[in-house]
C-alpha positions as CSV (number, residue, x, y, z in Angstrom):
1,M,24.8,26.6,-18.1
2,N,24.7,24.1,-21.0
3,L,22.7,21.1,-22.1
4,I,25.1,18.6,-20.5
5,H,24.9,20.4,-17.0
6,A,20.9,20.4,-17.5
7,I,20.9,16.6,-18.2
8,I,23.4,15.9,-15.4
9,L,21.2,17.9,-12.8
10,A,17.9,16.3,-14.1
11,V,19.1,12.8,-13.8
12,I,20.3,13.6,-10.3
13,E,17.0,15.1,-9.5
14,G,14.9,12.2,-10.9
15,L,17.1,9.6,-8.9
16,T,17.2,11.3,-5.5
17,E,14.1,13.3,-5.2
18,F,12.2,10.6,-3.5
19,L,15.4,8.9,-1.6
20,P,16.2,10.1,1.9
21,V,19.6,11.7,0.8
22,S,18.4,15.2,-0.5
23,S,17.9,15.9,-4.1
24,T,18.7,19.5,-3.4
25,G,21.8,18.7,-1.6
26,H,23.1,16.6,-4.3
27,M,22.3,19.1,-7.1
28,I,24.2,21.8,-5.1
29,I,27.2,19.6,-4.9
30,A,26.8,18.7,-8.7
31,S,26.4,22.5,-9.7
32,S,29.4,23.3,-7.3
33,A,31.4,20.6,-9.0
34,M,30.6,21.7,-12.5
35,G,31.5,25.4,-11.7
36,I,28.0,26.7,-12.0
37,A,26.3,26.9,-8.5
38,N,26.4,30.7,-8.3
39,N,24.5,31.2,-11.5
40,D,20.9,32.6,-10.7
41,F,19.4,30.6,-13.5
42,V,20.9,27.6,-12.0
43,K,19.4,28.2,-8.9
44,L,16.0,28.4,-10.4
45,F,16.8,25.2,-12.4
46,T,17.5,23.1,-9.6
47,V,14.1,24.0,-8.1
48,A,12.0,24.1,-11.1
49,I,13.0,20.5,-12.4
50,Q,11.9,19.2,-9.1
51,L,8.5,19.7,-10.5
52,G,9.0,17.1,-13.4
53,A,10.0,14.5,-10.7
54,I,6.9,15.3,-8.6
55,L,4.8,14.7,-11.5
56,S,5.5,11.2,-11.7
57,V,3.8,10.7,-8.4
58,V,0.7,12.0,-9.9
59,V,1.1,9.4,-12.7
60,L,2.0,6.5,-10.6
61,Y,-0.6,7.3,-8.1
62,F,-3.4,8.6,-10.5
63,K,-6.4,6.8,-8.8
64,R,-5.4,8.1,-5.3
65,F,-5.6,11.8,-6.5
66,F,-9.3,11.4,-7.6
67,R,-10.6,9.1,-4.7
68,S,-11.9,11.8,-2.5
69,I,-11.9,15.5,-1.4
70,D,-10.8,14.6,2.0
71,F,-7.4,13.4,0.5
72,Y,-6.7,17.1,-0.8
73,F,-7.6,18.6,2.3
74,K,-5.3,16.6,4.3
75,L,-2.6,17.6,1.8
76,I,-3.3,21.4,2.2
77,V,-3.3,21.0,6.1
78,A,0.1,19.3,5.7
79,F,1.3,21.7,3.3
80,I,0.7,24.7,5.5
81,P,3.6,25.0,7.9
82,A,6.2,24.8,5.1
83,A,4.1,27.5,3.2
84,V,4.2,29.8,6.1
85,F,7.9,29.1,7.1
86,G,9.1,29.4,3.2
87,L,7.4,32.8,3.2
88,L,8.9,33.9,6.4
89,F,12.5,32.6,5.8
90,S,12.9,32.6,2.1
91,K,15.9,34.9,2.0
92,K,17.6,32.9,4.6
93,I,16.8,29.6,2.7
94,D,18.3,31.1,-0.5
95,Q,21.4,32.0,1.1
96,L,21.8,28.4,2.5
97,L,21.2,27.0,-1.1
98,E,24.5,28.5,-2.0
99,S,26.3,26.4,0.7
100,A,27.8,23.1,0.1
101,L,29.1,23.0,3.5
102,T,25.7,23.2,5.0
103,V,24.9,20.2,2.8
104,G,27.7,18.2,4.0
105,I,26.9,18.9,7.7
106,T,23.1,18.2,7.2
107,L,24.0,15.0,5.2
108,F,26.1,13.8,8.2
109,I,23.7,14.3,10.8
110,G,21.0,13.1,8.8
111,G,22.7,9.9,8.2
112,I,23.3,9.3,11.8
113,I,19.6,9.7,12.4
114,L,18.8,7.1,9.9
115,L,20.9,4.5,11.1
116,F,18.4,4.3,14.1
117,V,15.1,5.2,12.7
118,D,14.2,1.3,11.8
119,K,14.9,0.6,15.5
120,W,12.9,3.5,17.0
121,F,9.7,2.8,15.2
122,T,8.9,-0.7,15.1
123,K,5.1,-0.9,15.8
124,P,3.5,1.2,13.3
125,L,-0.3,1.2,13.6
126,I,-1.2,3.0,10.1
127,D,-0.4,1.1,6.8
128,N,-2.7,3.3,4.5
129,E,-2.6,7.0,4.1
130,D,-6.4,7.2,4.2
131,E,-6.2,6.6,7.9
132,V,-4.1,9.6,8.3
133,D,-6.1,12.2,10.1
134,Y,-5.8,16.0,10.0
135,M,-3.7,16.4,13.2
136,T,-1.3,13.8,11.9
137,A,-1.3,15.3,8.6
138,L,-0.2,18.8,10.3
139,K,2.4,17.1,12.5
140,I,4.0,15.7,9.3
141,G,3.6,19.1,7.7
142,F,6.0,20.5,10.4
143,F,8.4,17.9,9.8
144,Q,8.7,19.1,6.3
145,C,9.8,22.5,7.2
146,I,13.0,21.0,8.7
147,A,14.0,19.9,5.0
148,M,14.2,23.7,4.0
149,I,17.9,23.3,5.1
150,P,19.6,22.2,2.3
151,G,20.9,18.6,2.6
152,T,18.1,17.6,5.0
153,S,15.9,15.8,2.4
154,R,12.3,16.6,2.2
155,S,11.7,13.1,1.5
156,A,13.7,11.8,4.7
157,A,12.2,14.5,6.9
158,T,8.6,13.6,6.0
159,I,9.1,9.8,6.1
160,V,10.4,10.0,9.6
161,G,7.8,12.5,10.5
162,G,5.0,9.7,9.3
163,M,6.8,7.2,11.4
164,T,6.8,9.2,14.4
165,Q,3.1,9.3,13.9
166,K,2.9,5.6,13.7
167,L,2.6,5.3,9.8
168,S,4.5,2.1,8.5
169,R,7.5,2.8,6.3
170,K,5.3,2.1,3.0
171,A,2.7,4.6,4.2
172,A,5.0,7.4,5.5
173,A,6.7,7.1,2.1
174,E,3.6,7.5,-0.1
175,F,2.2,10.4,2.2
176,S,5.4,12.1,1.6
177,F,5.1,11.5,-2.3
178,F,1.8,13.0,-2.1
179,L,2.9,16.0,0.1
180,A,5.4,16.9,-2.5
181,V,2.9,17.6,-5.2
182,P,1.7,20.7,-3.8
183,T,5.0,21.7,-2.2
184,M,6.9,21.5,-5.3
185,F,4.4,23.3,-7.1
186,A,4.4,26.2,-4.7
187,A,8.1,26.3,-4.5
188,T,8.5,26.4,-8.3
189,A,6.0,29.1,-8.6
190,K,7.6,31.2,-5.9
191,K,10.9,30.8,-7.5
192,L,10.0,31.9,-10.8
193,L,8.2,35.0,-9.3
194,D,11.3,35.9,-7.4
195,F,13.4,35.4,-10.5
196,Y,11.5,37.8,-12.4
197,K,11.0,40.3,-9.4
198,E,14.7,40.5,-9.2
199,G,14.8,41.7,-12.8
200,H,15.9,38.6,-14.5
201,A,14.2,37.2,-17.8
202,I,14.2,33.4,-19.2
203,T,15.8,33.5,-22.7
204,G,14.5,30.7,-25.1
205,D,17.4,28.5,-24.6
206,E,16.9,28.6,-21.0
207,I,13.2,27.5,-21.6
208,K,14.5,24.8,-23.5
209,L,16.8,23.5,-20.8
210,L,13.8,23.8,-18.3
211,A,11.9,21.7,-20.5
212,I,14.4,19.1,-21.1
213,G,15.3,19.1,-17.5
214,N,11.9,18.4,-16.3
215,V,11.2,15.9,-18.7
216,I,14.4,13.8,-17.9
217,A,13.5,14.2,-14.2
218,F,10.0,12.8,-14.7
219,I,11.1,9.8,-16.6
220,V,13.8,9.0,-14.3
221,A,11.8,9.6,-11.1
222,L,9.1,7.2,-12.7
223,L,11.8,4.5,-12.7
224,A,13.0,5.2,-9.3
225,I,9.7,5.5,-7.0
226,R,8.7,2.0,-7.2
227,S,12.3,0.4,-6.5
228,F,12.7,2.8,-3.6
229,I,9.2,1.7,-1.9
230,T,10.3,-1.9,-2.3
231,F,13.8,-1.4,-1.0
232,L,12.5,0.6,1.8
233,Q,10.1,-2.1,2.8
234,R,12.7,-5.0,2.7
235,K,15.8,-3.1,4.0
236,G,14.9,-0.2,5.7
237,F,17.1,3.1,6.3
238,V,20.5,2.1,7.2
239,L,22.0,2.0,3.8
240,F,20.8,5.5,3.1
241,G,22.4,6.4,6.3
242,W,25.6,5.2,5.7
243,Y,25.5,6.8,2.2
244,R,24.7,10.0,3.8
245,I,27.5,9.9,6.5
246,I,30.1,9.1,3.9
247,V,29.4,11.8,1.5
248,G,28.8,14.2,4.3
249,A,32.2,13.4,5.8
250,I,33.7,13.9,2.3
251,I,32.3,17.4,1.8
252,I,33.3,18.4,5.4
253,G,36.9,17.1,5.0
254,L,37.2,19.1,1.7
255,Y,36.2,22.1,3.7
256,M,38.4,21.4,6.8
257,T,41.5,20.9,4.3
258,G,40.8,24.4,2.8
259,H,39.0,23.4,-0.2
260,N,36.5,26.1,-1.9
261,L,33.2,24.0,-1.5
262,E,31.7,26.4,-4.1
263,M,33.9,25.2,-6.6
264,I,34.7,21.6,-5.8
């Protein structure tokens, strides 16, 4: 993995982390296209740079994170299902992270769902995350577990999960952003621990790549979040649905025609 690879993956992460299109899925596709998908450090990198993107949430919503202790307790409750699920099925999840075909299938299926989401949930009752109670937070947390399948999109799963609990698109998106903070901190810490347990060591050059990747993902995500909220409020999910269907269909088509998806 070189600097150009790191920059490309970081830009993709920053652009897609908060969109319902799967940042992990796009990075798997990109790393496969660049021929580096099976490298252990690349697998670590694609998880670790999500932390940089997530930190943009803390900056943009700084005051929200210091408003009440209750806010943190709700995030912890919502985080618990993914934490338990991740610990129980971490090895299977790591295997799925190597499969571009899995990404194609989940992108396609998720895209079909997004075409209808705006019609399914037309009467939201909650327009502010402060109104989210603990049971609602827990239910949204279970939706986040679905996103452990690459290509599903953590953002899509939790936003749709929030909308099933009567949150508006804006409130669901913002709660999804906030929930990403503890989730990605934990995911990055676990990935680093597993990396060392497997006998790997991070070199000085790799530390530089991680630093550069996180900074780029942070800056790009800062620009992407506000635009996404505005677009989501005005246009909804249909465009994202069609995008997912097209990309997913291309990946599935490549597989069906005998292409090696791990080296697209």
